[in-house]
Legacy VTK file of the C-alpha trace (Angstrom):
# vtk DataFile Version 3.0
C-alpha trace
ASCII
DATASET POLYDATA
POINTS 309 float
-23.808 6.563 -14.776
-23.026 5.630 -18.380
-20.886 8.754 -18.801
-18.917 7.981 -15.635
-18.397 4.406 -16.791
-17.083 5.545 -20.195
-14.711 8.014 -18.539
-13.383 5.276 -16.286
-12.894 2.951 -19.266
-10.936 5.602 -21.163
-8.764 6.452 -18.161
-8.031 2.798 -17.493
-7.056 2.210 -21.124
-4.736 5.211 -21.064
-3.083 4.010 -17.878
-2.604 0.450 -19.095
-1.009 1.608 -22.333
1.560 3.601 -20.373
0.424 7.077 -21.449
-0.430 8.068 -17.882
1.970 7.790 -14.958
0.564 7.143 -11.501
2.898 9.542 -9.716
2.838 9.937 -5.961
6.173 11.626 -5.421
6.710 13.806 -8.479
7.791 17.280 -7.501
9.499 16.431 -4.221
13.092 16.348 -5.511
13.683 19.927 -4.406
12.349 19.122 -0.956
14.683 16.129 -0.660
17.678 18.150 -1.809
17.008 20.763 0.855
16.841 18.259 3.729
19.652 16.099 5.047
17.722 13.321 6.736
19.214 11.411 9.680
19.104 7.895 8.302
21.143 5.379 6.344
19.914 3.217 3.472
20.815 -0.431 2.974
19.729 -1.532 -0.462
18.664 -4.821 -2.029
18.480 -6.911 1.126
16.864 -10.297 0.378
13.817 -11.146 2.478
13.257 -14.389 0.543
14.818 -16.505 -2.161
12.332 -15.887 -4.977
12.346 -13.314 -7.760
12.044 -9.681 -6.578
12.026 -10.603 -2.895
14.349 -7.764 -1.913
13.909 -4.596 0.108
15.646 -1.318 0.865
15.975 -0.593 4.560
15.919 2.994 5.868
17.515 3.012 9.317
17.374 6.087 11.568
20.754 7.229 12.860
20.029 7.201 16.572
21.820 5.672 19.540
19.830 2.465 19.157
18.949 2.382 22.847
15.242 1.967 22.175
13.390 -0.388 19.868
11.797 1.491 16.990
8.519 0.973 15.131
8.757 -0.319 11.570
6.813 0.403 8.398
6.582 -1.702 5.250
6.333 0.632 2.220
4.638 -0.909 -0.836
4.842 0.535 -4.355
1.981 0.687 -6.847
1.841 -0.128 -10.554
-1.328 -2.195 -11.105
0.404 -5.277 -9.575
2.372 -5.593 -12.834
5.051 -2.889 -12.652
6.787 -0.536 -10.252
9.785 -0.630 -7.952
10.688 -0.090 -4.300
12.278 3.245 -5.211
8.866 4.573 -6.288
7.912 5.554 -2.722
11.401 6.423 -1.527
10.186 9.832 -0.453
7.610 8.270 1.862
10.130 5.803 3.303
12.460 8.727 4.007
9.742 10.654 5.775
9.098 7.702 8.063
12.826 7.232 8.719
13.148 10.922 9.516
10.556 10.427 12.260
12.387 7.485 13.798
10.790 4.542 12.012
12.669 1.688 10.398
11.177 1.799 6.893
11.392 -1.183 4.557
10.536 -0.355 0.937
9.916 -3.666 -0.772
9.759 -5.220 -4.195
7.290 -8.038 -4.740
6.523 -10.475 -7.553
4.567 -8.997 -10.443
1.791 -10.103 -12.767
1.293 -11.576 -15.288
4.179 -13.937 -14.532
3.098 -14.161 -10.923
-0.582 -14.052 -10.046
-2.371 -13.462 -6.771
-1.686 -14.451 -4.004
2.047 -14.122 -4.806
1.950 -10.364 -4.182
0.215 -10.769 -0.820
2.530 -13.606 0.196
5.578 -11.443 -0.531
4.260 -8.498 1.485
3.407 -10.775 4.389
6.791 -12.454 4.141
8.561 -9.078 4.283
6.751 -8.223 7.530
7.560 -11.630 9.041
11.195 -11.517 7.901
11.712 -8.110 9.492
10.027 -9.285 12.693
12.385 -12.258 12.797
15.358 -9.883 12.419
13.934 -7.287 14.819
16.910 -7.358 17.199
19.404 -6.945 14.358
17.720 -3.773 13.096
16.490 -2.364 16.399
12.817 -2.966 15.645
9.944 -3.486 18.053
8.090 -6.487 16.548
4.848 -5.385 18.218
4.782 -2.007 16.433
4.520 -2.483 12.680
2.780 -0.401 10.054
2.192 -0.673 6.311
1.909 2.129 3.766
1.217 1.901 0.048
-0.226 3.681 -2.958
-2.667 2.320 -5.548
-1.920 -1.423 -5.849
0.404 -0.912 -2.893
-2.482 0.631 -0.957
-4.542 -2.470 -1.666
-1.745 -4.700 -0.360
-1.264 -2.494 2.714
-4.978 -2.885 3.477
-4.591 -6.659 3.293
-1.708 -6.507 5.776
-3.998 -4.668 8.169
-7.061 -6.858 7.752
-5.808 -10.451 7.577
-3.283 -12.814 9.100
-0.648 -14.877 7.317
-2.034 -16.785 4.354
0.905 -19.188 3.951
2.710 -20.270 7.125
4.556 -23.185 5.531
8.117 -21.800 5.692
9.731 -23.361 8.803
12.100 -20.385 9.169
9.179 -18.018 9.711
6.754 -20.453 11.303
4.280 -18.802 13.638
5.498 -15.230 13.043
2.581 -12.869 12.459
2.299 -10.799 9.293
-0.465 -8.524 10.539
0.412 -4.874 11.098
-0.836 -2.399 13.701
-1.374 0.671 11.517
-2.075 1.261 7.797
-1.744 4.115 5.334
-3.737 3.442 2.168
-3.324 5.950 -0.659
-6.092 5.469 -3.258
-5.928 1.669 -3.176
-8.825 -0.546 -4.339
-10.630 -2.426 -1.575
-13.462 -4.408 -3.190
-12.991 -6.272 -6.471
-16.550 -7.620 -6.284
-17.955 -4.138 -6.841
-19.958 -3.788 -10.055
-17.405 -1.539 -11.755
-14.594 -4.065 -11.421
-16.855 -6.964 -12.348
-17.835 -5.149 -15.538
-14.199 -4.288 -16.262
-13.226 -7.947 -16.010
-15.497 -8.692 -18.958
-13.711 -6.214 -21.259
-10.471 -7.514 -22.812
-8.434 -4.310 -22.538
-9.990 -2.510 -19.575
-9.852 -5.573 -17.348
-6.424 -6.739 -18.504
-4.472 -5.736 -15.383
-7.105 -7.131 -13.028
-7.471 -10.437 -14.848
-3.712 -10.907 -15.154
-3.328 -10.135 -11.443
-6.183 -12.369 -10.233
-5.676 -15.118 -12.798
-9.170 -15.386 -14.252
-12.096 -13.074 -15.099
-14.567 -12.514 -12.300
-17.209 -14.797 -13.837
-14.770 -17.737 -13.798
-13.390 -17.224 -10.289
-15.602 -14.935 -8.170
-14.246 -16.515 -4.986
-10.698 -15.362 -5.855
-11.848 -11.796 -6.543
-13.646 -11.797 -3.211
-10.748 -13.342 -1.319
-8.343 -10.706 -2.710
-10.629 -7.865 -1.547
-9.572 -6.295 1.770
-13.176 -5.413 2.579
-13.935 -9.146 2.794
-11.551 -9.560 5.744
-12.572 -6.595 7.910
-12.981 -7.468 11.595
-12.798 -5.771 14.978
-9.092 -6.572 15.498
-7.914 -4.829 12.335
-5.289 -2.099 12.240
-6.243 1.576 12.610
-6.271 2.888 9.056
-5.621 6.262 7.424
-6.968 6.568 3.862
-6.146 9.295 1.340
-8.122 9.576 -1.914
-8.829 12.202 -4.561
-12.352 13.109 -5.620
-11.226 13.201 -9.278
-9.719 9.717 -9.321
-10.975 8.017 -12.489
-8.864 4.882 -12.125
-9.742 3.770 -8.590
-13.159 5.256 -7.767
-13.324 7.155 -4.479
-16.196 4.902 -3.404
-13.627 2.127 -2.983
-12.128 4.053 -0.074
-15.521 5.110 1.213
-16.699 1.493 1.292
-13.730 0.150 3.255
-13.842 3.131 5.611
-17.485 2.440 6.374
-16.802 -1.275 6.863
-13.986 -0.502 9.310
-16.176 1.920 11.241
-18.919 -0.689 11.540
-16.322 -3.092 12.929
-15.312 -0.408 15.484
-11.857 0.031 13.929
-10.457 3.554 13.947
-10.333 4.927 10.415
-9.650 8.357 8.952
-10.586 9.079 5.335
-9.206 12.303 3.851
-10.602 13.287 0.455
-8.421 15.679 -1.559
-10.507 17.986 -3.720
-9.277 18.115 -7.311
-6.859 15.185 -6.990
-6.874 12.306 -9.440
-4.875 9.080 -9.244
-1.747 10.830 -8.046
-1.225 14.512 -7.343
1.083 15.796 -10.028
0.983 19.169 -11.678
-1.345 21.281 -9.560
0.607 22.949 -6.710
-2.522 23.534 -4.640
-3.622 19.913 -4.881
-0.094 18.725 -4.209
0.104 20.846 -1.062
-3.220 19.478 0.181
-1.933 15.967 -0.375
1.326 16.716 1.447
-0.663 18.140 4.355
-2.719 14.945 4.419
0.458 12.846 4.420
1.726 14.830 7.406
-1.555 14.078 9.136
-1.097 10.400 8.293
2.400 10.423 9.815
0.962 11.916 13.003
-1.698 9.170 12.927
1.109 6.580 12.836
2.952 8.337 15.668
-0.157 8.111 17.824
-0.715 4.420 17.181
2.863 3.149 16.968
4.672 5.549 19.277
1.898 6.388 21.727
2.202 10.097 20.981
-0.904 12.300 21.394
LINES 1 310
309 0 1 2 3 4 5 6 7 8 9 10 11 12 13 14 15 16 17 18 19 20 21 22 23 24 25 26 27 28 29 30 31 32 33 34 35 36 37 38 39 40 41 42 43 44 45 46 47 48 49 50 51 52 53 54 55 56 57 58 59 60 61 62 63 64 65 66 67 68 69 70 71 72 73 74 75 76 77 78 79 80 81 82 83 84 85 86 87 88 89 90 91 92 93 94 95 96 97 98 99 100 101 102 103 104 105 106 107 108 109 110 111 112 113 114 115 116 117 118 119 120 121 122 123 124 125 126 127 128 129 130 131 132 133 134 135 136 137 138 139 140 141 142 143 144 145 146 147 148 149 150 151 152 153 154 155 156 157 158 159 160 161 162 163 164 165 166 167 168 169 170 171 172 173 174 175 176 177 178 179 180 181 182 183 184 185 186 187 188 189 190 191 192 193 194 195 196 197 198 199 200 201 202 203 204 205 206 207 208 209 210 211 212 213 214 215 216 217 218 219 220 221 222 223 224 225 226 227 228 229 230 231 232 233 234 235 236 237 238 239 240 241 242 243 244 245 246 247 248 249 250 251 252 253 254 255 256 257 258 259 260 261 262 263 264 265 266 267 268 269 270 271 272 273 274 275 276 277 278 279 280 281 282 283 284 285 286 287 288 289 290 291 292 293 294 295 296 297 298 299 300 301 302 303 304 305 306 307 308
């Protein structure tokens, strides 16, 4: 246990100092170049008036005769960095399959602390629901997909309703989605490993800056920000992808939320990629396994949001 803890500390330090890149889409440029996808992209559309409240919309080029499902795509970056272009490849894959994909930016720590990130993600869902007719979206068929910190936020969109319903323009519009793809996102900040990290100045830096205070000073905030806390029987069917070599977000984080969802009788699929760390760069075999899992996740979305077998 001590060895695993030290390895996690070292990996976290490396990541926070920028020496490691959490890369989900590295290596797909050739694939993109070889495929002309049937969609258009509208960039930097405001979904609110605050800093970073903009999204890129990926609109399928169809006849528009039928309302389409939508997916909110949420980038990672430890809640303190990243950009909506980070998961462009994933947004394109959804658009290719007939989804309206909205890749969003959201406010970042340390300037903005939780729940700003959640509020922005929920606002993006509600904004797109409000404009459903304009973009040919079915407001009853929404999904969320994210990686790392984005996976955490996607889980929150699937497990809880709107936190702040004070904006009269969006009053009463739901932010909860009907399907979730979580790619190695944390689910329980009250777990011992994160609690210990919060007590170490460097290792816990990203978590403390995101949540505002160390765990010992605000345990209720750490609990409230944990998707596992909000699991209930009406949550969204969830597809989870995690690597068994992930030293930044332990695989048990995905195992714990998967088990909680099962106990609540929510459909959940956890795919563990052997040899994958926090991202799947470098190793072609691991990368192919991860791409196969993503294809399975897309089929999972088709079943729940399109009614396809």
